[in-house]
C-alpha positions, -999 to 999 in steps of 0.1 A, spaced: -712 -22 214 -738 -8 190 -712 1 163 -716 -35 149 -753 -30 139 -745 -32 102 -734 -68 104 -756 -95 90 -770 -112 121 -785 -141 102 -750 -157 103 -749 -156 141 -756 -189 160 -791 -192 174 -781 -182 209 -762 -152 196 -793 -141 177 -814 -144 209 -789 -124 230 -786 -95 205 -809 -74 227 -780 -71 252 -761 -52 226 -779 -20 237 -765 -2 268 -801 6 278 -809 -31 280 -778 -39 299 -786 -12 324 -821 -26 328 -806 -61 336 -782 -46 361 -810 -27 378 -831 -58 379 -803 -77 396 -800 -49 422 -837 -51 429 -836 -89 432 -807 -87 457 -825 -60 477 -857 -81 477 -839 -112 489 -821 -93 516 -854 -79 528 -870 -113 527 -844 -125 552 -862 -105 579 -896 -122 574 -891 -160 579 -882 -182 608 -846 -196 606 -835 -229 619 -799 -222 626 -769 -241 640 -747 -212 648 -758 -180 667 -744 -157 641 -768 -171 615 -797 -155 633 -786 -120 622 -809 -108 595 -790 -105 562 -760 -124 575 -755 -145 544 -758 -115 521 -733 -95 542 -710 -125 545 -711 -131 507 -703 -95 499 -674 -94 524 -659 -127 511 -663 -115 474 -645 -83 483 -618 -103 501 -613 -124 471 -607 -94 449 -583 -78 474 -564 -111 478 -562 -114 440 -547 -79 438 -522 -89 465 -512 -120 446 -503 -99 416 -472 -88 435 -459 -124 436 -473 -138 403 -469 -109 379 -442 -114 353 -426 -88 330 -441 -82 296 -412 -99 279 -411 -129 303 -413 -155 275 -396 -134 249 -361 -150 248 -375 -184 240 -408 -174 223 -414 -180 186 -427 -145 182 -395 -130 194 -375 -146 165 -363 -124 137 -380 -132 104 -360 -134 72 -362 -102 53 -373 -120 21 -403 -135 38 -417 -102 52 -443 -82 32 -430 -47 34 -454 -18 27 -442 16 19 -466 41 36 -448 72 23 -456 65 -13 
């Protein structure tokens, strides 16, 4: 990330210039820790207010946090399972793809690296 510090940042769009502070790993770690803290605080807050629920399971403190985590994990696991059915070989489009065509030798720029 930080290897691009030598670039002229004045050419970046306004939003890009404002988000340059995220180019540092230290700042990204700070944002992630802040999100962890926010999630923990919201989970803890679930224990301290009266709920007006329609289903009995909603009374469990932290139910929606646990449910959200489990469903997110389930989505990831299902997506990995779908790869078995949806994944195609690397050269799936190759027989009919323009990139798989042979270029005429007179139109290729050949570079001799041994010279």
